[in-house]
RODO-2510 file (C-alpha; in nm, 4 decimals, decimal comma):
residues 243
     n   res          X          Y          Z
     1     m     9,3646    -7,7649    -5,8168
     2     r     9,0425    -7,6071    -5,7090
     3     e     8,8722    -7,9347    -5,7473
     4     d     9,1225    -8,1232    -5,5282
     5     t     9,0651    -7,8486    -5,2694
     6     k     8,6983    -7,8862    -5,2886
     7     a     8,7109    -8,2549    -5,2525
     8     m     8,9394    -8,2360    -4,9441
     9     s     8,6904    -7,9760    -4,7978
    10     t     8,3941    -8,2374    -4,8514
    11     y     8,5938    -8,5073    -4,7174
    12     g     8,6872    -8,2982    -4,3984
    13     v     8,3141    -8,2112    -4,3424
    14     q     8,2170    -8,5861    -4,3808
    15     a     8,4828    -8,6850    -4,1520
    16     e     8,3778    -8,4453    -3,8865
    17     t     8,0192    -8,5344    -3,9131
    18     q     8,1108    -8,8954    -3,8874
    19     k     8,3038    -8,8088    -3,5702
    20     n     8,0125    -8,6231    -3,4188
    21     l     7,7884    -8,9234    -3,4799
    22     e     8,0288    -9,1527    -3,2828
    23     g     7,8765    -9,2053    -2,9457
    24     v     7,6034    -9,3514    -2,7584
    25     m     7,2232    -9,2686    -2,7152
    26     v     7,0541    -9,3819    -2,3977
    27     i     6,7192    -9,3165    -2,2205
    28     g     6,6963    -9,2492    -1,8541
    29     e     6,4117    -9,3073    -1,6311
    30     a     6,2881    -9,2336    -1,2879
    31     v     6,0001    -9,2153    -1,0831
    32     r     5,9456    -9,0001    -0,7618
    33     g     5,6323    -9,0622    -0,5452
    34     i     5,5119    -8,8048    -0,3259
    35     q     5,2224    -8,7874    -0,0588
    36     p     4,9688    -8,5418    -0,1604
    37     d     4,9107    -8,2530     0,0897
    38     g     4,5877    -8,1243    -0,0491
    39     a     4,2856    -8,2075    -0,2855
    40     e     4,0382    -8,0226    -0,4818
    41     f     3,7005    -8,0958    -0,6766
    42     l     3,4087    -7,9168    -0,8370
    43     i     3,0612    -7,9108    -0,6869
    44     e     2,7295    -7,7620    -0,8386
    45     i     2,4674    -7,5945    -0,6470
    46     t     2,1404    -7,5350    -0,8286
    47     a     1,8090    -7,3532    -0,7248
    48     g     1,4873    -7,2924    -0,9142
    49     a     1,2313    -7,0231    -0,8631
    50     p     0,9546    -6,8391    -1,0578
    51     t     1,1763    -6,5251    -1,0752
    52     a     1,5478    -6,4699    -1,1432
    53     a     1,5934    -6,2698    -0,7983
    54     h     1,4393    -6,5372    -0,6211
    55     s     1,6632    -6,8216    -0,7805
    56     l     1,9595    -6,6385    -0,7010
    57     r     1,8551    -6,5753    -0,3520
    58     d     1,7841    -6,9564    -0,2953
    59     n     2,1043    -7,0439    -0,4451
    60     h     2,2941    -6,8222    -0,2353
    61     l     2,1113    -6,9771     0,0835
    62     k     2,2092    -7,3301    -0,0455
    63     f     2,5818    -7,2201    -0,0854
    64     t     2,5798    -7,0888     0,2801
    65     q     2,4291    -7,4291     0,4012
    66     v     2,7080    -7,6090     0,2198
    67     e     2,9589    -7,3859     0,3595
    68     q     2,8194    -7,4386     0,7179
    69     a     2,8243    -7,8112     0,6640
    70     l     3,2007    -7,8333     0,5462
    71     a     3,3155    -7,5956     0,8202
    72     p     3,3588    -7,8757     1,0776
    73     l     3,5574    -8,0825     0,8484
    74     g     3,8200    -7,7970     0,8194
    75     v     3,7060    -7,6423     0,5010
    76     k     3,7495    -7,2670     0,5489
    77     p     3,5270    -7,0030     0,3598
    78     a     3,8406    -6,9364     0,1429
    79     d     3,8628    -7,2828     0,0551
    80     l     3,5382    -7,2491    -0,1338
    81     q     3,5874    -7,0759    -0,4769
    82     t     3,2947    -6,9786    -0,7077
    83     v     3,4239    -7,0725    -1,0526
    84     s     3,0918    -6,9596    -1,2493
    85     l     2,7233    -6,8414    -1,1618
    86     n     2,4672    -6,8522    -1,4147
    87     v     2,0909    -6,7972    -1,4393
    88     f     1,8906    -6,9797    -1,7027
    89     n     1,5537    -6,8779    -1,8249
    90     l     1,3242    -7,1897    -1,8389
    91     y     0,9838    -7,1878    -2,0204
    92     s     0,7278    -7,4595    -2,0892
    93     q     0,5578    -7,5012    -2,4290
    94     p     0,2677    -7,2460    -2,4787
    95     m    -0,0526    -7,3810    -2,3631
    96     q    -0,3913    -7,2973    -2,5110
    97     a    -0,6849    -7,2939    -2,2522
    98     l    -0,9972    -7,5204    -2,3108
    99     p    -1,2966    -7,3499    -2,4943
   100     a    -1,4956    -7,1511    -2,2341
   101     f    -1,8747    -7,1646    -2,2059
   102     p    -2,0503    -6,9108    -2,4540
   103     q    -2,1542    -6,5834    -2,3104
   104     i    -2,4252    -6,3578    -2,4432
   105     g    -2,3185    -6,1784    -2,7383
   106     q    -1,9913    -6,4027    -2,7823
   107     p    -1,9255    -6,6788    -3,0359
   108     a    -1,9953    -7,0192    -2,9106
   109     f    -1,6490    -7,1384    -2,9362
   110     a    -1,4361    -6,8480    -2,7854
   111     l    -1,0835    -6,9261    -2,6836
   112     q    -0,9084    -6,7976    -2,3601
   113     p    -0,5648    -6,6128    -2,4261
   114     e    -0,2662    -6,8257    -2,4488
   115     v    -0,0859    -6,8892    -2,1094
   116     q     0,2878    -6,9441    -2,0751
   117     f     0,4461    -7,0794    -1,7626
   118     g     0,8272    -7,0031    -1,6943
   119     s     1,0802    -7,0435    -1,4281
   120     y     1,4265    -6,9619    -1,3452
   121     q     1,7437    -7,1776    -1,2452
   122     a     2,0581    -7,0405    -1,0840
   123     r     2,3504    -7,2877    -1,1236
   124     r     2,6886    -7,2050    -0,9267
   125     v     2,9964    -7,4198    -0,9721
   126     v     3,2384    -7,4086    -0,6727
   127     r     3,5738    -7,5471    -0,6356
   128     v     3,6412    -7,7059    -0,3034
   129     t     3,9818    -7,7277    -0,1607
   130     t     4,1115    -7,9403     0,1254
   131     r     4,4472    -7,9424     0,3072
   132     d     4,3487    -8,2794     0,4378
   133     p     4,3336    -8,5353     0,1533
   134     a     4,2232    -8,8143     0,3890
   135     r     3,8934    -8,6343     0,4445
   136     a     3,8033    -8,5833     0,0948
   137     g     3,5360    -8,8439     0,0999
   138     e     3,3742    -8,7103     0,4054
   139     i     3,3612    -8,3568     0,2502
   140     v     3,2048    -8,4867    -0,0396
   141     d     2,9387    -8,6715     0,1460
   142     a     2,8712    -8,3613     0,3445
   143     a     2,8376    -8,1273     0,0545
   144     a     2,5900    -8,3936    -0,0928
   145     r     2,3876    -8,4027     0,2280
   146     a     2,3731    -8,0290     0,2002
   147     g     2,2180    -8,0238    -0,1428
   148     a     2,5283    -7,9903    -0,3690
   149     t     2,6173    -8,2307    -0,6519
   150     v     2,9754    -8,3462    -0,7325
   151     a     3,0633    -8,2042    -1,0812
   152     g     3,4088    -8,3469    -1,1242
   153     a     3,6641    -8,6069    -1,0303
   154     f     3,9156    -8,5474    -0,7317
   155     s     4,2567    -8,3711    -0,8154
   156     f     4,5086    -8,4553    -0,5513
   157     k     4,8124    -8,2301    -0,5486
   158     v     5,1232    -8,1002    -0,3635
   159     t     5,2092    -7,7681    -0,2556
   160     d     5,5631    -7,7709    -0,4064
   161     e     5,4924    -7,9537    -0,7481
   162     a     5,8152    -7,7753    -0,9131
   163     a     6,0329    -7,9489    -0,6615
   164     a     5,8931    -8,2827    -0,7324
   165     r     5,9113    -8,2341    -1,1067
   166     r     6,2694    -8,1235    -1,0743
   167     a     6,3669    -8,4003    -0,8564
   168     a     6,2439    -8,6611    -1,1004
   169     l     6,4080    -8,5010    -1,3959
   170     e     6,7471    -8,4853    -1,2050
   171     a     6,7155    -8,8489    -1,1194
   172     a     6,6277    -8,9476    -1,4740
   173     g     6,9101    -8,7494    -1,5969
   174     k     7,1507    -8,9267    -1,3694
   175     d     7,0168    -9,2542    -1,4853
   176     a     7,0886    -9,1757    -1,8414
   177     r     7,4512    -9,0694    -1,7589
   178     a     7,4979    -9,3758    -1,5667
   179     k     7,3581    -9,6146    -1,8634
   180     a     7,5800    -9,4235    -2,1079
   181     e     7,9096    -9,4689    -1,8879
   182     t     7,8398    -9,8355    -1,8720
   183     l     7,7888    -9,8737    -2,2402
   184     a     8,0992    -9,6715    -2,3208
   185     a     8,3056    -9,8811    -2,1031
   186     a     8,1698   -10,1937    -2,2536
   187     a     8,2668   -10,0708    -2,5938
   188     g     8,6297    -9,9765    -2,4595
   189     k     8,5556    -9,6028    -2,4930
   190     q     8,5584    -9,3192    -2,2668
   191     l     8,2303    -9,1036    -2,2397
   192     g     8,2406    -8,7327    -2,3449
   193     d     8,0083    -8,4473    -2,3517
   194     p     7,6509    -8,4645    -2,4318
   195     v     7,5428    -8,3822    -2,7822
   196     a     7,1455    -8,3637    -2,7387
   197     i     6,9109    -8,4106    -2,4565
   198     s     6,5193    -8,4254    -2,4529
   199     e     6,2912    -8,4811    -2,1617
   200     d     5,9320    -8,5883    -2,1012
   201     l     5,7589    -8,5758    -1,7469
   202     i     5,4230    -8,7234    -1,6699
   203     a     5,2456    -8,6751    -1,3310
   204     c     4,9687    -8,9150    -1,2404
   205     n     4,7882    -9,1021    -0,9593
   206     g     4,9512    -9,4436    -0,9334
   207     a     4,9030    -9,5299    -1,3023
   208     y     5,2825    -9,5912    -1,3596
   209     t     5,3237    -9,8427    -1,0751
   210     a     4,9931   -10,0036    -1,1936
   211     l     5,1432   -10,0440    -1,5429
   212     r     5,4888   -10,1407    -1,4193
   213     s     5,3427   -10,4156    -1,2105
   214     a     5,1256   -10,5561    -1,4861
   215     v     5,4111   -10,5366    -1,7500
   216     p     5,7394   -10,5066    -1,5775
   217     f     5,9557   -10,5404    -1,8755
   218     a     5,7805   -10,2401    -2,0444
   219     f     5,9756    -9,9930    -1,8448
   220     g     6,2998    -9,9343    -1,7413
   221     a     6,4601   -10,0268    -1,3940
   222     g     6,5082    -9,8019    -1,1177
   223     a     6,1495    -9,7204    -0,9915
   224     p     6,0635    -9,8036    -0,6371
   225     q     5,8075   -10,0853    -0,5697
   226     v     5,6135    -9,8687    -0,3087
   227     i     5,5490    -9,5152    -0,3721
   228     g     5,3198    -9,2227    -0,2731
   229     d     4,9788    -9,1454    -0,4010
   230     l     5,1178    -8,8996    -0,6718
   231     e     5,3692    -9,0053    -0,9034
   232     y     5,6296    -8,8000    -1,1248
   233     y     5,7527    -9,0185    -1,3885
   234     a     6,0561    -8,8408    -1,5978
   235     r     6,2077    -8,9949    -1,9112
   236     v     6,5273    -8,8409    -2,0589
   237     s     6,6714    -8,9233    -2,3876
   238     a     7,0495    -8,8272    -2,4221
   239     r     7,3358    -8,8685    -2,6834
   240     f     7,6875    -8,8497    -2,5731
   241     r     8,0046    -8,8343    -2,7667
   242     f     8,2919    -9,0676    -2,7202
   243     q     8,6277    -8,9149    -2,6407
***
């Protein structure tokens, strides 16, 4: 009798598990393009001098020159943030002087003491932020003319990035629900509650549109053909029960 009860319990668990597996699994996709309202990049300012104090002073002078050069382009002092400032001690290899002329009472090949030359270099890395992305190229050129070197690529951004990500995820979730309802209706079923949902979101500068135009069948439908400079691509995997 106990064996029959155990068998019925096992069968009930298997039946419930099989029922939970009945459903449909879909992938929803969405792309939201947003025009960036800001850009940032890194520049490096270097200055060399015989002493550490002199190199730091020259570096600060160059930084002030860069600041003044960028001011007419709308870059305020608060938009220039020093990320790091380091001073390096640079020394040349020890040098030995040539033999001197012999003096009275000295050996014929007396040598001068070793002479060592050195210098210091101050390096400053600055993050430049602009609220006008269209003028980013002009700002870089002006910084280079003032003596700075660009140390990284441009990074375009939006002020309210959280809202952009949320909009892309919501659109991808709706796309997944619509696909699931279509498949359920085609199978003569009614869609039930979601069982599992996972998401993935990628922010890029036009890469999704470029890939989609090159390989149109590699991605799902629903993405606009013309979008902004910043793209938020959301992908949602969802599994729904059948009622």
